[in-house]
C-alpha positions as CSV (number, residue, x, y, z in Angstrom):
1,M,33.3,-79.2,-6.3
2,N,34.3,-82.8,-6.9
3,K,32.1,-85.8,-6.6
4,K,33.3,-86.8,-3.1
5,D,32.6,-83.2,-1.7
6,W,29.2,-83.3,-3.3
7,I,28.2,-86.6,-1.7
8,N,29.5,-85.4,1.6
9,Y,27.6,-82.2,1.2
10,K,24.3,-84.1,0.5
11,L,24.9,-86.5,3.5
12,T,25.6,-83.5,5.9
13,R,22.6,-81.6,4.6
14,N,20.3,-84.7,4.9
15,E,21.5,-85.2,8.5
16,V,21.0,-81.5,9.5
17,N,17.5,-81.6,8.0
18,K,16.7,-84.8,9.9
19,L,18.0,-83.1,13.2
20,M,16.0,-80.0,12.5
21,K,12.7,-81.9,11.9
22,R,13.3,-84.0,15.1
23,S,14.1,-80.8,17.1
24,K,11.0,-79.0,15.9
25,S,8.8,-82.3,16.6
26,N,10.3,-82.5,20.2
27,F,9.7,-78.7,20.7
28,F,6.2,-79.1,19.6
29,N,5.4,-82.2,21.6
30,K,6.8,-80.6,24.8
31,S,4.9,-77.3,24.2
32,V,1.6,-79.4,23.7
33,S,2.2,-81.5,26.8
34,K,2.5,-78.4,29.1
35,K,-0.5,-77.1,30.7
36,Q,-1.0,-73.8,28.7
37,N,-3.9,-71.6,27.5
38,I,-5.3,-72.2,23.8
39,N,-3.6,-69.1,22.6
40,E,-0.2,-70.4,23.4
41,F,-1.0,-73.6,21.9
42,W,-2.0,-72.0,18.5
43,K,1.1,-69.7,18.6
44,H,3.4,-72.8,18.9
45,L,1.5,-74.6,16.2
46,K,1.7,-71.7,13.8
47,H,5.3,-71.4,14.5
48,V,6.0,-75.0,13.8
49,T,3.8,-75.5,10.8
50,C,3.8,-72.2,8.9
51,D,6.2,-71.1,6.4
52,N,6.3,-67.2,6.2
53,K,7.2,-67.3,2.6
54,S,4.1,-69.1,1.4
55,K,0.6,-67.5,1.2
56,S,-2.6,-69.2,1.9
57,V,-4.5,-69.8,-1.3
58,L,-8.2,-70.8,-1.2
59,P,-9.1,-73.3,-3.8
60,K,-11.3,-72.0,-6.7
61,V,-13.4,-75.3,-6.6
62,L,-14.1,-77.6,-3.8
63,T,-15.6,-80.9,-4.5
64,L,-17.5,-82.4,-1.7
65,N,-19.8,-85.4,-2.1
66,G,-19.7,-85.1,-5.8
67,E,-20.8,-81.5,-5.8
68,N,-18.5,-78.7,-7.0
69,I,-18.6,-75.7,-4.8
70,T,-17.3,-72.4,-6.2
71,D,-18.6,-69.7,-3.8
72,K,-15.7,-68.6,-1.7
73,I,-17.8,-68.3,1.5
74,C,-19.3,-71.7,1.0
75,I,-15.8,-73.1,0.6
76,V,-14.5,-71.5,3.6
77,N,-17.5,-72.7,5.6
78,K,-17.1,-76.3,4.4
79,L,-13.5,-76.2,5.3
80,N,-14.2,-74.8,8.7
81,D,-16.9,-77.5,9.3
82,Y,-14.4,-80.2,8.3
83,F,-11.6,-79.0,10.6
84,V,-14.0,-78.2,13.6
85,N,-15.3,-81.9,13.3
86,I,-12.1,-83.8,12.6
87,A,-11.3,-83.5,16.3
88,G,-14.3,-85.8,17.1
89,F,-13.2,-88.2,14.5
90,I,-9.5,-88.3,15.7
91,N,-10.6,-88.9,19.4
92,K,-12.4,-92.1,18.2
93,I,-9.1,-93.6,16.9
94,N,-7.2,-95.7,19.2
95,F,-3.6,-94.7,19.0
96,N,-2.3,-97.4,21.5
């Protein structure tokens, strides 16, 4: 492959990636804006955000307020508390 072909390939690849990201974003925004039940919402969210090739890995140590937490159950509970409460924080932000 010569240099011109390589540059053309990269430009085309980048354009395709940009279009795919835009399409996924549009799909997600449309699915969220529809009136639907919570299960459908999470199904769409998982489809858009999850990579089936990767596995979720729990961190071995979670540092919170200067404290190192190593117990798996405590880590899961702290992460759950964070994600449950983040919605309240986001609602306080003015996006306009």
